[in-house]
C-alpha positions as CSV (number, residue, x, y, z in Angstrom):
1,M,87.8,85.2,96.1
2,N,91.6,84.7,96.3
3,V,93.0,88.1,97.2
4,D,95.6,89.3,99.7
5,R,94.0,92.1,101.7
6,S,97.4,93.1,103.1
7,L,98.5,94.0,99.6
8,L,95.4,96.2,99.1
9,Q,96.2,97.8,102.5
10,R,99.7,98.4,101.2
11,A,98.3,100.2,98.2
12,L,96.1,102.4,100.5
13,R,99.1,103.2,102.7
14,L,101.0,104.3,99.5
15,A,98.1,106.5,98.6
16,E,98.1,108.1,102.0
17,K,101.9,108.5,101.9
18,G,101.6,110.1,98.5
19,I,99.1,112.7,99.9
20,S,101.6,113.7,102.6
21,E,104.3,114.1,100.0
22,G,102.3,116.3,97.7
23,H,101.1,113.6,95.3
24,G,97.6,112.6,94.3
25,P,95.7,110.2,96.5
26,F,96.4,107.0,94.6
27,G,98.6,104.0,95.3
28,A,99.2,100.7,93.5
29,V,101.0,97.4,94.2
30,I,101.8,94.6,91.8
31,A,102.4,91.1,93.2
32,L,103.6,87.9,91.8
33,G,102.8,84.9,93.9
34,G,102.0,87.2,96.8
35,K,105.4,88.9,96.6
36,I,105.6,92.6,95.7
37,V,107.3,93.2,92.4
38,G,106.2,96.8,91.8
39,E,104.6,99.6,93.8
40,A,104.1,103.3,93.5
41,S,102.2,106.4,94.5
42,N,100.7,108.8,92.0
43,S,103.3,111.5,91.1
44,V,101.7,113.5,88.3
45,V,102.1,116.9,89.9
46,K,105.5,116.5,91.4
47,S,107.0,114.8,88.3
48,G,105.2,117.0,85.8
49,D,104.2,113.8,84.0
50,P,100.5,113.4,83.3
51,T,101.0,109.6,82.8
52,A,102.7,109.2,86.3
53,H,99.7,107.4,87.8
54,A,100.4,104.9,90.5
55,E,99.3,101.9,88.4
56,I,101.4,103.0,85.4
57,L,104.5,103.5,87.6
58,A,103.9,100.2,89.4
59,I,103.6,98.4,86.0
60,R,106.8,100.0,84.8
61,E,108.6,98.9,87.9
62,A,107.3,95.3,87.8
63,A,108.1,94.9,84.1
64,S,111.6,96.2,84.8
65,I,112.2,93.9,87.8
66,L,110.7,90.9,86.0
67,R,112.4,91.9,82.7
68,T,109.3,91.2,80.7
69,H,106.3,93.1,79.2
70,D,104.1,90.1,80.1
71,L,102.6,90.5,83.6
72,S,99.9,88.0,83.1
73,S,100.9,86.1,86.3
74,C,100.6,89.2,88.4
75,V,97.8,90.8,90.4
76,L,97.4,94.5,90.7
77,Y,96.2,96.0,94.0
78,S,95.0,99.6,93.7
79,S,93.7,102.1,96.2
80,C,91.1,103.1,93.5
81,E,89.5,101.7,90.4
82,P,92.0,102.4,87.6
83,C,91.3,105.2,85.2
84,P,90.9,104.6,81.4
85,M,94.6,105.2,80.8
86,C,95.7,102.8,83.5
87,L,93.1,100.3,82.4
88,G,94.6,100.3,78.9
89,A,98.1,99.7,80.4
90,I,96.7,96.9,82.5
91,Y,95.3,95.2,79.4
92,W,98.5,95.8,77.5
93,S,100.6,94.3,80.3
94,G,98.4,91.2,80.5
95,I,97.4,91.5,84.1
96,R,94.4,89.4,84.7
97,K,93.2,90.4,88.1
98,V,92.8,93.9,89.7
99,V,91.8,94.3,93.3
100,Y,90.8,97.9,94.3
101,A,89.2,99.7,97.3
102,A,87.5,102.9,96.1
103,D,85.7,103.2,92.8
104,R,85.5,105.9,90.1
105,H,82.4,107.4,91.7
106,D,84.4,107.9,95.0
107,A,87.2,109.5,93.0
108,E,84.8,111.8,91.2
109,K,83.4,113.1,94.5
110,S,87.0,114.2,95.3
111,G,87.5,115.9,91.9
112,F,89.0,113.1,89.9
113,S,86.4,112.4,87.1
114,D,87.1,110.1,84.2
115,K,83.6,110.3,82.8
116,L,84.6,112.5,79.9
117,I,87.3,110.0,78.9
118,Y,85.0,107.0,79.2
119,D,82.4,108.8,77.1
120,E,84.9,109.9,74.5
121,L,86.3,106.4,74.1
122,A,82.9,105.2,72.8
123,L,82.9,107.8,70.0
124,D,84.3,107.7,66.5
125,P,87.5,109.8,66.4
126,G,85.8,112.4,64.3
127,A,83.1,113.0,67.0
128,R,85.5,113.5,69.9
129,K,86.2,116.8,71.7
130,I,89.9,116.6,70.7
131,E,90.5,117.0,67.0
132,F,91.8,113.7,65.4
133,V,93.1,114.1,61.9
134,R,94.0,110.9,59.9
135,L,96.1,111.2,56.8
136,P,95.5,107.9,55.1
137,D,98.1,108.6,52.4
138,A,101.0,109.2,54.9
139,G,102.3,105.6,54.7
140,G,101.0,104.2,57.9
141,E,99.9,101.0,56.2
142,E,103.5,100.5,54.9
143,V,104.8,100.3,58.5
144,F,102.3,97.5,59.3
145,R,103.2,95.7,56.1
146,K,106.8,95.7,57.2
147,W,105.8,94.5,60.6
148,D,103.8,91.7,59.1
149,E,106.9,90.6,57.1
150,F,109.4,91.0,59.9
151,E,110.6,87.5,60.9
152,N,112.0,88.3,64.4
153,K,109.0,90.1,65.8
154,V,107.8,89.5,69.3
155,P,104.0,89.7,69.4
156,Y,102.4,91.6,72.3
């Protein structure tokens, strides 16, 4: 397995540093060819942003530095198995390899449970705990029709 353990250790140090700064216990590093292009600690509480997970922030930084939404040549190193939100961002960014230390069960033991979200994702929107209301006559299909016809689109 081709992984750089020092980059995983860097993610763990970011998680530990985050704890001392009042953040959650998560850190992430994104590398391209072994060079760090993005890194972050979780800052949900301090920033007041529920999406400010370490992986999301590291993806944003790497995309900004590399000036692209396509991070398919990068590897993400995370102190913990990414949550469902971060997993979605990883797929959208194109990252093809994630190396992590702790798993979701370790996180759950410390009060960070993603089980409800994993369970909800498998359900039809009408069966979820959050009310989802689709208005099929609101014109949503028209937006996609315009996208389909737009000549200068950049697929992602």
